[in-house]
N, C-alpha and C positions, 0 to 999 in steps of 0.2 A: 602124578603130582596131585596133592590133596589141597583142597581149599580150606581156609580158616575164616571165610567170610560169614559174618552174622549180620543181622539187621543193624546192629550198632556200627558196623564197618561201612555201611552205605554212605556215599559221599555226594556232595554237591560239586560238580565239576563244570567249569566254564571252558568252552572250546571256542576259539576265535577262527571263523572261516567255515562257510557252508558249501565248499566246493566238493572235494572228493575225500580227503583224509578226515575232515571234520565229521560228516555224517557216518562214515565207516567207524570211526572211534566211538561216536555216540551210540551206535548200534550195539557194539560189544560191551560198552559200559552199562547200557540198559540191561543187557543179558545178565550182568553181574548184580543187578539191583541198585546200581548207582543212579543219580539224578542228573543227567547231562543237560546243559544249556548251551546252545550255539548262538553266538552273536555274529552278525553278518552286515557289512556296510551297505550292500545292495538292498533294494526294497523287497526283494524276494529271491527265490532260487534263480540262478542265471540259466537261461534257456539256450543261449547260443554256444559257440565254440566249435572247434574242429573235431574231427574224428580221432578217437584215442583207441589204442589196442592193448590187449593182454596176451602174454605168450607163456607157454609152458605149464607144467603141472602145479607149480607153486602158486602163480596168479590164479589159475582156474580152481585150484583146491580151496583157496580162501573164499572166492566167490561162491563156491559150492557150500562151504560151511555157513556162509551168511544166508543161504537160501535165496539168492538173487539171480542165480545163473539162468534159470528159465526165463525170467522177466527180461534179462539183458539179451538173451538169444532172440526173443520175440521182436526186438527193435534193432538187431545187429545190421550193420551196413553190408556185411559180407565182403568187406575190403574195398579199397579205392585204388584203381589203377593210376599210376603216375607216368604220363607220356611227355617226354621232353621233345620239343620241336624246334625247327629253325624259324627264321622270320617269315617263311612262306607256309608254315604249318606242316612241313615234312618231318616224319618221326626220326629222331636221332637215337633215342634209347627209351626203354620202358620197364617199369616195375609192374608186373601183373597184380591184379587186385588181390588174389589169394596170397601172394607173397608179401605184399605191403601191409596187409591187415592182421597178420598174426593169427592166433587161434580164435580171437574174438575182437571185432572192431565195432564200437558204438559211438554215437555222438556224445560229446562231453556233457551237454545239457541233459540227455536221457540218462546218462550214468549218475549224475548228481541227483536227479529226481528219484530214481529207483533206490539209490542208497538211502535217501532221506525217507522215503516211504517205508523202508524196512525198519526204521527206528521210530515210526509213528507210535504214539502211546506212551513213550517214556522220555521223549526229547522235547524241550521247550526251545523255541526260536525267538530271537530278538533281531528282527530285520531293521535295516535303516539306522543302525547304531554301530558304535565301535568303542574299543577300550582306549581310554586316554591316560590312565594311571594305574599302577599296580603297587600295593604296599603290603609286603609279606610280614606277618606276625607269627607268633608261636602257635596260634590257633587257626590260621588260614591265610587267605589273601584277600585284602580289601581292594575292591575293584571300583574305579570310577569310569563312567561311560560318558560319551560325548553328549548324550541326552540329558545328563545331570543325574541319572540313576546311580545309586551306590549300593553295592551288595558285597557280602563276604562269601567266598567259596573255599572249599577245602583244597582244590587244585585248580590250576589254570593251564591250558594247553594251547599253544600256538599252532594252528593248522591253516595259517593264512598266507601260504605261498612264499615265493622268493622275496617279496617285498614285505615280509611279516612285520606287523606292528608289535606283536608280543615280543618278538626277538629284539626289536629296537628298544622297547621299554625295559626289558629284563636283562639283555645281554650286551647291548651297545649299538652304535649307529650302523646303518646298512653297509657303508663303505668298508667296514672292517671284515665283512663276511661275504660280500657279493663281488665276484670277479667278472668283468666284462670280457666276452670272448670274441669281440671284433665284428659282430654283426647285429642287425636289427631285423625284426619280423613284424608284419602287419597283416590284418585280415579285415575285410568289410564285404557286405552283401551287394550283389548286382542282379539285374534281371538275367534269366537264362536265355540268351539269344542264340546259343550255339547247340541246343538240343543235347546238352551233356547229361549223362545219367550217373552211372557208378564210375566215373572217371574224371581225372583232372589233367589239364594240359598246361605244360610249363615251358617258359622260354627264358633264355639267358643272354645277357651280354656281360662282359667282364665285371665281376663284383656285384652283379644284380641278377635277380630272378623275380619274375612275376608270373602268376598262374591263375587259372580259373577252373573251378570244379563244380559239378552238379550238386544240388541240395538233395540229400537222400529222402527228405520228407515232402518236398514241394518241387515238382518238376519245372515250375515256372521261375524258380529262383536258383541262383548260383552264388558262389563265394570266391572272393579274390584272396590269394595268399601271396605275399611278397616278402622278399628278403634282400638286404643290401649290406655290403661291407662298410664299416665306418668305425673310427675311434669313438669313445664314449661321448655322447652329446649332452648338452645342457638344454633342457626344455621343461615346460610345465606338463607333467603327465596327465593332469586333469583338464587340459585345454585342448579340445578337439581341433580348434583352428590351427594351433601350433603344430599338432601332429600332421594334419593334412598338408600344411605348408612344407614340412620336411619331406613328405612323400612326393609331392609334386616336384620339388627341387631335385631329389635324388633320382627320380625316374624320368626327368626331362630328356627328350631326344631319343628315348628308347622306342624301337619299332614294334612290329607285330601288333598285338591287341592292347598294348600298354596305354596309348592315348584314350581309347574307349573306356578301359577299366578305371583309369585315373579320373576321367570326367564324372564317373558315378559318385566320386567323393562329394560332389556338390549336393547330392540327394540323400546322404546318410547323416544321422545325428551323432553316431559314435563309431569310433574305429579302434579296434584292438591294436596296440602298438607297444612293443617292449624290446629291450635288448636280449640277445642270446647271452645268457650268463650262467655261472655256476655258483652255488652256495656252499661255502666251506665254513662250517660252524664247529669249532673244536669241542665245545661243550653243548650238549643237547638238553641238559637239565640244570636247574639251579634252584635249590630249595624245593618249594612246592610248584614250581613252574617247569614245563617241559615243552619241547618242540617235536613236531611230527610231520612227515612228508617233506614237501619242498621247502618249508620254513627251516628245516634242519639240514637238509642235504639235497637240494634241488638242482635241476637244470631246466632252462626254459623249454627246450624241445629236444627230443632225441635221447633222453636219459631214462626212459621207462618210468617216468615219475608217477603215473597213475597206478601202475602195478606195485611199485614200491610203497606208495601211500597206503593202499589197502593192507599190504603185508605189515607195514610198520604199525598201523592202527591196531591190528589184531594182536601183535606182540606187546604193545604198550598196555592195552587193556588186559591181556592175558597175564602179564607179569604182576599187575596190580591185583588181579584175582588170586594169583598164586601166593602173593605176599600178604593176603588178608587186608588189603588196602593200605599197607604201609609203604608210602612212596619212597622212604629212605632205603628200603630193600628193593622195591620194584624198579625205580628209575635206573640205578646202575645196571641191573640185569637187562633191562630193555636196551640200553645203549650197547652193552657187551654183545648182545645177541644180534642186533640189527645193523650196527654202524658199518662194519666192514662190507656187508652185503650191499647196503645202500650206496656206499661210495664206489663200489664196483659197477653197479648199474648206471650210476651218474656219469661215468666216463664216456658213455656213448654220446652224450651231448656236446663233448668237446669238439667233435668233427662235423657237427650238423651244418654249421654255417658254410664251411668249405665245400661240403657236398652240394648244398643248395645253390651256392653262388660262387664258384671258383673265381679267383681274382684276375685270371688271364685267359686269353683264348686257348692257349696250350693246356691250361688246367681244365677247361671245359671239355676239350677234345679227349683228354686223358680219362676224365671221369666217365664220359660217354662210352669210351672203348671198354674200359674195365667192366662197367655195369651191363654191357652187352654180352659178357662172357658168363656162361652158366656156372663155371667153377668158382668165379669170384662172388656171384650172388649167393651160392651155397655156403661159401666160407663166411661171408658177411652175416648171414642170418643165423648160422651156427654159433658165431661169437655172441650175437645178441641173445640167443636162446640159452647159452651157457651162463651168461650173466644173470638171467632171470630165474635160474633154477638152483643157484649155488647157495642154498640155505635149507636146513631142515627145521620144521616147526613142531613144537610140542602140542599135545592136546591139552589146552588149558581148561581149568575147572569153571566154565561158565554155567 
Protein backbone atom coordinates (compact mmCIF):
# COMPACT_ATOMS: atom_id res chain seq x y z
CA UNK A 1 0.00 0.00 0.00
CA UNK A 2 1.56 3.28 -1.11
CA UNK A 3 1.09 6.68 0.43
CA UNK A 4 0.34 9.80 -1.54
CA UNK A 5 0.79 12.06 1.48
CA UNK A 6 2.62 15.32 0.89
CA UNK A 7 3.01 18.32 3.16
CA UNK A 8 -0.01 19.84 1.44
CA UNK A 9 -2.10 16.87 2.63
CA UNK A 10 -1.32 17.43 6.29
CA UNK A 11 -4.46 18.31 8.22
CA UNK A 12 -5.64 19.93 11.43
CA UNK A 13 -7.70 17.23 13.15
CA UNK A 14 -9.75 17.82 16.30
CA UNK A 15 -10.27 14.80 18.54
CA UNK A 16 -12.78 14.92 21.39
CA UNK A 17 -11.68 12.77 24.33
CA UNK A 18 -8.31 12.15 26.01
CA UNK A 19 -9.08 8.65 27.28
CA UNK A 20 -7.77 5.76 25.17
CA UNK A 21 -8.96 6.07 21.57
CA UNK A 22 -8.16 9.79 21.39
CA UNK A 23 -4.45 9.66 22.31
CA UNK A 24 -3.98 6.49 20.24
CA UNK A 25 -5.46 8.19 17.17
CA UNK A 26 -3.40 11.34 17.78
CA UNK A 27 -0.23 9.24 17.88
CA UNK A 28 -0.87 7.71 14.45
CA UNK A 29 -2.04 10.99 12.93
CA UNK A 30 1.17 12.61 14.13
CA UNK A 31 3.15 9.80 12.52
CA UNK A 32 1.50 10.82 9.23
CA UNK A 33 2.45 14.47 9.66
CA UNK A 34 -1.01 15.71 10.65
CA UNK A 35 -1.62 18.20 13.46
CA UNK A 36 -3.97 16.61 16.02
CA UNK A 37 -5.64 18.59 18.80
CA UNK A 38 -7.39 16.80 21.67
CA UNK A 39 -10.13 18.55 23.65
CA UNK A 40 -11.02 17.04 27.02
CA UNK A 41 -13.64 18.15 29.53
CA UNK A 42 -11.51 17.11 32.52
CA UNK A 43 -8.83 19.52 33.78
CA UNK A 44 -6.12 16.97 32.95
CA UNK A 45 -5.56 13.34 32.07
CA UNK A 46 -7.74 11.11 34.22
CA UNK A 47 -5.57 9.17 36.63
CA UNK A 48 -8.17 6.83 38.12
CA UNK A 49 -10.11 3.91 36.74
CA UNK A 50 -10.21 0.16 36.95
CA UNK A 51 -7.75 -2.31 35.48
CA UNK A 52 -8.16 -2.99 31.76
CA UNK A 53 -6.72 -5.84 29.75
CA UNK A 54 -5.52 -6.71 26.26
CA UNK A 55 -5.78 -10.15 24.70
CA UNK A 56 -4.27 -11.88 21.71
CA UNK A 57 -1.81 -11.00 18.93
CA UNK A 58 -4.03 -8.30 17.41
CA UNK A 59 -4.12 -6.09 20.52
CA UNK A 60 -0.50 -6.80 21.38
CA UNK A 61 0.59 -6.23 17.80
CA UNK A 62 -0.86 -2.71 17.65
CA UNK A 63 0.71 -1.82 21.02
CA UNK A 64 4.03 -3.11 19.68
CA UNK A 65 3.72 -1.00 16.52
CA UNK A 66 3.07 2.04 18.70
CA UNK A 67 6.26 1.37 20.64
CA UNK A 68 4.45 1.45 24.00
CA UNK A 69 4.46 -2.21 24.95
CA UNK A 70 7.58 -2.05 27.12
CA UNK A 71 6.26 0.97 29.01
CA UNK A 72 2.95 -0.79 29.62
CA UNK A 73 4.65 -3.97 30.80
CA UNK A 74 6.62 -1.90 33.30
CA UNK A 75 3.36 -0.90 35.01
CA UNK A 76 1.30 -4.03 34.41
CA UNK A 77 -0.74 -5.38 37.30
CA UNK A 78 -0.15 -9.02 36.30
CA UNK A 79 -3.85 -9.66 36.65
CA UNK A 80 -6.38 -9.32 39.41
CA UNK A 81 -7.88 -12.40 41.01
CA UNK A 82 -11.67 -12.28 41.48
CA UNK A 83 -12.87 -14.29 44.50
CA UNK A 84 -16.60 -14.53 45.11
CA UNK A 85 -17.47 -15.20 48.76
CA UNK A 86 -20.53 -15.78 50.94
CA UNK A 87 -21.61 -13.49 53.79
CA UNK A 88 -19.01 -15.08 56.09
CA UNK A 89 -16.13 -14.65 53.62
CA UNK A 90 -15.96 -18.30 52.52
CA UNK A 91 -14.90 -18.74 48.88
CA UNK A 92 -17.62 -19.79 46.45
CA UNK A 93 -15.73 -19.40 43.15
CA UNK A 94 -12.60 -17.69 41.84
CA UNK A 95 -11.07 -16.41 38.64
CA UNK A 96 -7.27 -16.58 39.07
CA UNK A 97 -5.24 -13.46 38.36
CA UNK A 98 -3.55 -14.87 35.26
CA UNK A 99 -6.85 -15.87 33.72
CA UNK A 100 -8.75 -12.66 34.44
CA UNK A 101 -5.96 -10.33 33.27
CA UNK A 102 -5.45 -11.54 29.69
CA UNK A 103 -2.03 -11.07 28.06
CA UNK A 104 -1.55 -7.64 29.60
CA UNK A 105 -3.48 -5.85 32.35
CA UNK A 106 -2.80 -2.23 33.34
CA UNK A 107 -4.67 0.47 35.20
CA UNK A 108 -6.71 2.68 32.90
CA UNK A 109 -4.98 5.83 34.14
CA UNK A 110 -1.55 4.38 33.35
CA UNK A 111 -2.72 3.36 29.88
CA UNK A 112 -4.04 6.85 29.12
CA UNK A 113 -0.83 8.49 30.35
CA UNK A 114 1.48 6.24 28.32
CA UNK A 115 -0.54 6.64 25.13
CA UNK A 116 -0.51 10.41 25.60
CA UNK A 117 3.23 10.46 26.20
CA UNK A 118 3.75 8.53 22.96
CA UNK A 119 2.14 11.40 21.06
CA UNK A 120 4.02 14.20 22.82
CA UNK A 121 5.56 16.67 20.41
CA UNK A 122 2.82 16.65 17.82
CA UNK A 123 -0.43 16.74 19.83
CA UNK A 124 -2.01 19.86 21.32
CA UNK A 125 -4.31 19.41 24.35
CA UNK A 126 -7.22 21.64 25.34
CA UNK A 127 -8.15 20.55 28.86
CA UNK A 128 -11.20 21.79 30.72
CA UNK A 129 -13.14 22.50 27.54
CA UNK A 130 -15.65 20.79 25.26
CA UNK A 131 -17.28 21.13 21.86
CA UNK A 132 -20.65 22.89 21.84
CA UNK A 133 -21.30 23.30 18.10
CA UNK A 134 -20.12 21.83 14.80
CA UNK A 135 -20.75 23.56 11.47
CA UNK A 136 -19.39 21.69 8.46
CA UNK A 137 -18.56 23.65 5.32
CA UNK A 138 -16.92 22.78 2.03
CA UNK A 139 -13.52 23.69 3.45
CA UNK A 140 -13.67 22.15 6.93
CA UNK A 141 -15.57 22.06 10.21
CA UNK A 142 -16.11 25.25 12.19
CA UNK A 143 -16.02 24.31 15.87
CA UNK A 144 -17.32 26.30 18.81
CA UNK A 145 -16.08 25.42 22.30
CA UNK A 146 -17.70 25.99 25.68
CA UNK A 147 -14.87 28.41 26.51
CA UNK A 148 -15.93 30.63 23.61
CA UNK A 149 -12.98 29.60 21.42
CA UNK A 150 -13.81 29.13 17.73
CA UNK A 151 -11.57 27.32 15.26
CA UNK A 152 -11.75 25.56 11.92
CA UNK A 153 -10.47 22.01 11.52
CA UNK A 154 -10.16 19.78 8.48
CA UNK A 155 -11.67 16.80 10.35
CA UNK A 156 -13.36 16.20 13.70
CA UNK A 157 -13.32 12.81 15.46
CA UNK A 158 -15.45 11.79 18.43
CA UNK A 159 -13.38 9.58 20.73
CA UNK A 160 -15.41 10.62 23.76
CA UNK A 161 -16.98 7.39 24.95
CA UNK A 162 -20.47 5.95 25.16
CA UNK A 163 -21.92 9.36 26.07
CA UNK A 164 -20.18 11.05 23.13
CA UNK A 165 -20.85 14.74 22.69
CA UNK A 166 -19.63 14.67 19.08
CA UNK A 167 -22.09 11.88 18.29
CA UNK A 168 -24.92 13.89 19.84
CA UNK A 169 -24.05 17.05 17.89
CA UNK A 170 -23.40 15.40 14.52
CA UNK A 171 -25.55 12.25 14.49
CA UNK A 172 -28.45 12.73 16.91
CA UNK A 173 -29.53 12.41 20.56
CA UNK A 174 -28.02 9.70 22.76
CA UNK A 175 -31.25 7.75 23.20
CA UNK A 176 -31.17 6.86 19.49
CA UNK A 177 -27.92 4.94 19.87
CA UNK A 178 -27.41 3.83 23.50
CA UNK A 179 -29.25 0.76 24.75
CA UNK A 180 -29.57 0.17 28.50
CA UNK A 181 -28.69 -3.45 29.37
CA UNK A 182 -30.46 -3.66 32.72
CA UNK A 183 -27.63 -2.92 35.16
CA UNK A 184 -25.64 -0.09 36.73
CA UNK A 185 -22.03 -0.12 37.96
CA UNK A 186 -20.14 2.14 40.35
CA UNK A 187 -16.61 2.53 41.74
CA UNK A 188 -15.13 4.58 44.58
CA UNK A 189 -11.95 4.48 46.72
CA UNK A 190 -11.71 3.21 50.33
CA UNK A 191 -8.89 2.56 52.81
CA UNK A 192 -7.39 -0.93 52.51
CA UNK A 193 -8.43 -2.42 55.84
CA UNK A 194 -8.27 -6.02 54.60
CA UNK A 195 -4.63 -6.26 53.42
CA UNK A 196 -5.74 -6.90 49.86
CA UNK A 197 -2.97 -7.01 47.25
CA UNK A 198 -3.50 -8.36 43.73
CA UNK A 199 -6.98 -9.63 44.47
CA UNK A 200 -10.56 -8.52 44.79
CA UNK A 201 -13.29 -10.05 46.92
CA UNK A 202 -16.88 -10.01 45.67
CA UNK A 203 -20.21 -10.76 47.34
CA UNK A 204 -23.69 -11.20 45.89
CA UNK A 205 -27.28 -11.03 46.86
CA UNK A 206 -29.92 -11.39 44.12
CA UNK A 207 -29.49 -8.60 41.60
CA UNK A 208 -26.63 -6.99 43.54
CA UNK A 209 -22.86 -7.33 43.75
CA UNK A 210 -20.39 -5.34 45.82
CA UNK A 211 -16.64 -5.93 45.97
CA UNK A 212 -13.39 -4.48 47.24
CA UNK A 213 -9.95 -4.91 45.68
CA UNK A 214 -6.43 -3.78 46.47
CA UNK A 215 -4.88 -0.74 44.80
CA UNK A 216 -1.93 -1.96 42.72
CA UNK A 217 0.01 1.25 43.31
CA UNK A 218 -0.76 2.03 46.94
CA UNK A 219 -1.11 -0.84 49.44
CA UNK A 220 -2.90 1.47 51.88
CA UNK A 221 -5.75 2.03 49.42
CA UNK A 222 -8.46 -0.15 47.92
CA UNK A 223 -11.33 0.32 45.52
CA UNK A 224 -15.00 -0.62 45.62
CA UNK A 225 -16.73 -1.99 42.54
CA UNK A 226 -20.49 -2.44 42.73
CA UNK A 227 -23.24 -3.51 40.31
CA UNK A 228 -27.00 -3.81 40.58
CA UNK A 229 -29.92 -4.70 38.32
CA UNK A 230 -32.31 -1.90 37.49
CA UNK A 231 -34.40 -0.42 34.71
CA UNK A 232 -33.06 2.83 33.32
CA UNK A 233 -32.94 5.55 35.99
CA UNK A 234 -33.52 9.28 35.77
CA UNK A 235 -30.85 11.23 37.68
CA UNK A 236 -28.32 14.02 37.22
CA UNK A 237 -25.06 12.37 36.16
CA UNK A 238 -23.12 15.42 37.36
CA UNK A 239 -24.60 15.41 40.89
CA UNK A 240 -22.48 13.23 43.24
CA UNK A 241 -25.13 13.53 45.95
CA UNK A 242 -27.79 12.01 43.71
CA UNK A 243 -25.48 9.15 42.74
CA UNK A 244 -24.59 8.40 46.37
CA UNK A 245 -28.27 8.40 47.34
CA UNK A 246 -29.02 5.82 44.64
CA UNK A 247 -26.21 3.56 45.84
CA UNK A 248 -27.25 3.77 49.50
CA UNK A 249 -30.83 2.95 48.54
CA UNK A 250 -29.99 0.04 46.25
CA UNK A 251 -27.56 -1.62 48.66
CA UNK A 252 -29.53 -1.01 51.86
CA UNK A 253 -29.80 -4.13 53.98
CA UNK A 254 -27.02 -6.01 52.19
CA UNK A 255 -24.72 -7.88 54.54
CA UNK A 256 -21.04 -8.79 54.40
CA UNK A 257 -18.83 -5.68 54.07
CA UNK A 258 -21.49 -3.62 52.30
CA UNK A 259 -22.32 -1.27 55.23
CA UNK A 260 -18.63 -0.43 55.74
CA UNK A 261 -18.01 0.16 52.03
CA UNK A 262 -21.11 2.32 51.66
CA UNK A 263 -20.15 4.38 54.71
CA UNK A 264 -17.01 5.48 52.86
CA UNK A 265 -19.20 7.36 50.39
CA UNK A 266 -19.34 10.11 53.04
CA UNK A 267 -15.61 10.70 52.53
CA UNK A 268 -15.25 10.75 48.74
CA UNK A 269 -15.88 13.70 46.46
CA UNK A 270 -16.62 11.82 43.29
CA UNK A 271 -18.03 8.42 42.38
CA UNK A 272 -17.93 6.76 38.98
CA UNK A 273 -21.49 5.65 38.18
CA UNK A 274 -23.02 4.59 34.89
CA UNK A 275 -25.37 2.16 33.26
CA UNK A 276 -24.14 -0.97 31.56
CA UNK A 277 -25.08 -0.18 28.01
CA UNK A 278 -24.31 -0.88 24.38
CA UNK A 279 -23.77 1.72 21.65
CA UNK A 280 -25.33 0.84 18.29
CA UNK A 281 -24.48 3.58 15.80
CA UNK A 282 -25.42 2.64 12.21
CA UNK A 283 -23.23 5.35 10.66
CA UNK A 284 -19.78 6.02 12.05
CA UNK A 285 -18.94 8.89 9.70
CA UNK A 286 -20.79 11.88 8.33
CA UNK A 287 -19.02 14.28 6.00
CA UNK A 288 -15.80 15.38 7.72
CA UNK A 289 -16.82 13.95 11.12
CA UNK A 290 -16.06 10.41 12.35
CA UNK A 291 -16.51 8.33 15.50
CA UNK A 292 -13.96 5.93 16.96
CA UNK A 293 -13.91 3.55 19.93
CA UNK A 294 -16.83 3.48 22.36
CA UNK A 295 -18.45 6.51 20.73
CA UNK A 296 -19.04 4.41 17.62
CA UNK A 297 -19.54 0.92 18.99
CA UNK A 298 -19.01 0.69 22.72
CA UNK A 299 -20.03 -1.35 25.71
CA UNK A 300 -19.65 -0.04 29.26
CA UNK A 301 -17.80 -3.11 30.50
CA UNK A 302 -16.89 -6.54 29.19
CA UNK A 303 -16.80 -5.67 25.48
CA UNK A 304 -12.99 -5.43 25.04
CA UNK A 305 -13.48 -1.71 24.44
CA UNK A 306 -9.89 -0.65 25.11
CA UNK A 307 -8.42 -3.18 22.71
CA UNK A 308 -10.98 -2.27 20.07
CA UNK A 309 -10.22 1.43 20.61
CA UNK A 310 -6.51 1.13 19.85
CA UNK A 311 -7.17 -1.11 16.84
CA UNK A 312 -9.84 1.26 15.49
CA UNK A 313 -7.57 4.29 15.95
CA UNK A 314 -4.80 2.54 14.00
CA UNK A 315 -7.18 1.69 11.15
CA UNK A 316 -8.76 5.16 10.94
CA UNK A 317 -5.39 6.93 10.80
CA UNK A 318 -4.03 4.27 8.47
CA UNK A 319 -6.83 4.62 5.95
CA UNK A 320 -6.37 8.40 5.96
CA UNK A 321 -2.67 7.89 5.25
CA UNK A 322 -3.39 5.39 2.49
CA UNK A 323 -5.95 7.73 0.87
CA UNK A 324 -3.64 10.73 0.89
CA UNK A 325 -5.80 12.43 3.54
CA UNK A 326 -8.95 12.22 1.43
CA UNK A 327 -11.62 11.50 4.02
CA UNK A 328 -14.15 10.72 1.29
CA UNK A 329 -12.08 7.63 0.46
CA UNK A 330 -10.67 6.86 3.90
CA UNK A 331 -13.82 7.00 6.02
CA UNK A 332 -15.78 4.32 4.11
CA UNK A 333 -12.70 2.07 4.07
CA UNK A 334 -12.27 2.53 7.81
CA UNK A 335 -15.86 1.49 8.50
CA UNK A 336 -15.72 -1.45 6.09
CA UNK A 337 -12.56 -2.78 7.69
CA UNK A 338 -13.37 -2.35 11.39
CA UNK A 339 -17.15 -2.30 11.97
CA UNK A 340 -17.88 -6.03 11.85
CA UNK A 341 -14.92 -6.80 14.09
CA UNK A 342 -15.88 -4.11 16.63
CA UNK A 343 -19.50 -5.24 16.81
CA UNK A 344 -18.32 -8.79 17.45
CA UNK A 345 -16.12 -7.86 20.41
CA UNK A 346 -18.87 -5.59 21.72
CA UNK A 347 -21.19 -8.58 22.23
CA UNK A 348 -19.17 -9.65 25.26
CA UNK A 349 -20.66 -6.74 27.20
CA UNK A 350 -24.22 -7.99 26.78
CA UNK A 351 -23.83 -10.62 29.51
CA UNK A 352 -21.57 -8.73 31.93
CA UNK A 353 -24.35 -7.59 34.23
CA UNK A 354 -25.87 -11.06 34.48
CA UNK A 355 -22.46 -12.49 35.33
CA UNK A 356 -21.69 -9.92 38.02
CA UNK A 357 -25.12 -9.85 39.68
CA UNK A 358 -27.51 -12.67 38.75
CA UNK A 359 -31.05 -11.72 39.69
CA UNK A 360 -31.94 -14.88 41.68
CA UNK A 361 -30.31 -17.13 44.25
CA UNK A 362 -30.55 -19.95 41.74
CA UNK A 363 -28.76 -17.84 39.15
CA UNK A 364 -25.95 -17.06 41.59
CA UNK A 365 -25.50 -20.75 42.40
CA UNK A 366 -25.50 -21.69 38.72
CA UNK A 367 -22.88 -19.05 37.87
CA UNK A 368 -20.66 -20.23 40.70
CA UNK A 369 -20.95 -23.89 39.70
CA UNK A 370 -20.12 -23.32 36.06
CA UNK A 371 -17.21 -21.01 36.82
CA UNK A 372 -15.72 -23.62 39.13
CA UNK A 373 -15.41 -26.00 36.14
CA UNK A 374 -12.12 -25.82 34.23
CA UNK A 375 -13.77 -26.75 30.94
CA UNK A 376 -16.20 -23.85 31.25
CA UNK A 377 -13.48 -21.29 31.99
CA UNK A 378 -11.40 -22.60 29.08
CA UNK A 379 -14.36 -22.26 26.72
CA UNK A 380 -15.26 -18.78 28.02
CA UNK A 381 -11.82 -17.32 27.52
CA UNK A 382 -11.37 -19.02 24.16
CA UNK A 383 -14.51 -17.26 22.92
CA UNK A 384 -13.13 -13.94 24.19
CA UNK A 385 -9.76 -14.60 22.54
CA UNK A 386 -11.38 -15.52 19.23
CA UNK A 387 -13.36 -12.26 19.21
CA UNK A 388 -10.21 -10.23 19.83
CA UNK A 389 -8.21 -11.80 16.97
CA UNK A 390 -10.79 -11.94 14.18
CA UNK A 391 -9.19 -9.22 12.06
CA UNK A 392 -6.11 -8.85 9.85
CA UNK A 393 -4.49 -5.46 9.70
CA UNK A 394 -2.50 -3.99 6.82
CA UNK A 395 0.82 -2.22 7.25
CA UNK A 396 -0.18 1.36 6.65
CA UNK A 397 2.21 3.97 5.17
CA UNK A 398 2.93 6.01 8.28
